[in-house]
Structure formats: C-alpha cells, structure tokens
N, C-alpha and C positions, 0 to 999 in steps of 0.2 A: 405476475408483477415482481415477486421476489427473485424468480429465476433470471429475469432481465437485469435486475440490480446486481445480483451475484456475478453475472457474467461481466458487467461493467467493472465491478470491484476487482475481479481476477485480472482482467485486461489492463486496468489502470495501475495495479500494484507494481508491475515491473517498471513502468515509467516513473512511478512515485519513488521507488527505491533508487533508481538512477539519478533522479532529480535531487533527492536528499543527499546522496553521496557527493554529487558535484557541488551542491550548495554548501554543505557542511562537512567537507572532507576531513577537517581536523577535529570535529566534534565527536562526542561519545556516541556509542551505538544507540543508547536510549533516546538521545536527541534526534538522531537520524530517523529512528523508527517513528517517533512522534510526528516528525515532519512528513514522513511518507504517509502515515495514517491521515493526517490533516489534508494532504493532497488528494488522497483517495476519496475522502468524505466530500471534498469540494466538487468532485466530478460526478457525484450521484445526482442525477437529474430528477429531483422530486421537490415539490413545494416545501418551503422552509418549515412550516409547522410539522409536517410529516417526516422531514429529514431527521430530526432529533429522535423521533420514535424508531425509525428504521435503523439509525446508527446504534441505538441501544440494543435493539433486537439482533442486529448482525455484528455486534462488536467482536465477538469471538471469531466470526468468519473473516472479518476485515483483518484482524490480527494474524490469523493463520495465512491469509493470502499474502500479506506483507512478509511474513516469515518465510514462506515458500519462495517468494521472489528473491529474498536475500540469499537463501540457500542456492538457488539457481545461479544468481550473479556470482557468488563465490566459486561455484564449480566451473563456470565459464572462465573466470579469472585464473583459476588454478590450471585449467587446460591450456590457456594462452601462455602461461609462464613456463610450461614444460617444454 
C-alpha cells in the first residue's frame, strides 16, 4: 500500500511544483512549496480518515519529493537558458 502511495507522491510532485509556480509566480518559495504539498496530498487516493495518518507518516517523504521536483525544474530551466 505505501509503495503505491509513494509512487503517486513522486509522480504528482512534478505536476504540483509546476502548478504552484504557475499559480503563485510572484509568491515566496515557502508559499509555493506549501501549495505543492497541498496538491500532492489532495491526489493521494485514500479514504479521508486514513489520509491524515498517511500524511503524517509520509510527511518527510512528501517534502523530499517536492524538493526533488523543485531541483529538477530548476535544472531544466537552467539548461533551457543556456
């Protein structure tokens, strides 16, 4: 179960970062990250009572997935600017 949820989180993190960037382009990084995490959590397909528990258990994993997506997006942007 956790393996499937972790895969969903990894896959969704990139979309979440792009969505947050487009939606909050002039906002601070912390706001964008919070929005991206909120989006990732919304895409976890688990019944609501269990979702809160899973989010707590996987909070560091979610944070790391979003950070990796941000790093990837920045590297792609850097390569495009070259």
